[in-house]
N, C-alpha and C positions, 0 to 999 in steps of 0.2 A: 621182520625186524628192520628197523631203519639203520642206515650206514653209521650214523653217529652213535648208535648203541653198541656196536661191535668194535672193540679197540684192543690194541696190544696192552697186556698187563691189566691190572685191576682185579676186582672181585666179581664173581658171578659164574655163569656157565662157561666152561672152557671148551673151545672148539679148535681142532687142528685144521687150519685153512691153507691150502696150496694156492699161492698167489699166481694169477695169470696175467694181470695188467695192473700197472700203477699209473695214476694220473694226478699230477700236481696241479691243484686249482688255485694256489696262492696261500690261503690260510690253512690248508690241509692237503694230505695226499689221499685220494680215493683208491682203495684197493679192491680189485675184483678177483675173486678166487672161488674155490670149490671146497665144500665139505661133503665127502662122499660124492654123489653126483649132483648135488644141489649148488647152484650159483649163489654166492652171497657178496654183499658190498660192505666195506668197512672203511672207517676213517682213521688216519694216523697223523701225528704232527708233521709239519712240512720238512723238518730236518731228518725224518726217518730215512734210513738207508735200506729200503726194501726192494728186492729185485724179483721179477717174474721167475717162477720155478722154486722159490723158497717156500717152505712150510712154516707158518707162524702159529703160535698158540694165541688166539684172540679170545676175549671174554665179553660177555653180555650180561647185564643184570637180569635177574629172573623177571622183573616187572616189564622188561622190554621184549620178552618173548611172546609171540602169538602162535598158539598151537591150533592146528586144524585137522579134522578127521579126513584122511585121504579118500575115503569112499563117498562121504556126503558133502565134504567141503565146509561143514559147519565148524565154527570156532569152538574149541574145547575149554578155553580158559577165559 
């Protein structure tokens, strides 16, 4: 999933993400966090007040998800 697909609020699949790093790039903040043991990247508006250690509920539209079989590595959708 691309960072711009995973955002605070909105409709889609909801994921609780524990934020580890925030990086202001100018037009957005890139959030690096974990869902379970998997690292994910998300984007948020530049005025967001997100701090490392927070857990946010982020959403991604179903069309943005790419699922893979963990044994074969083949795409499932």
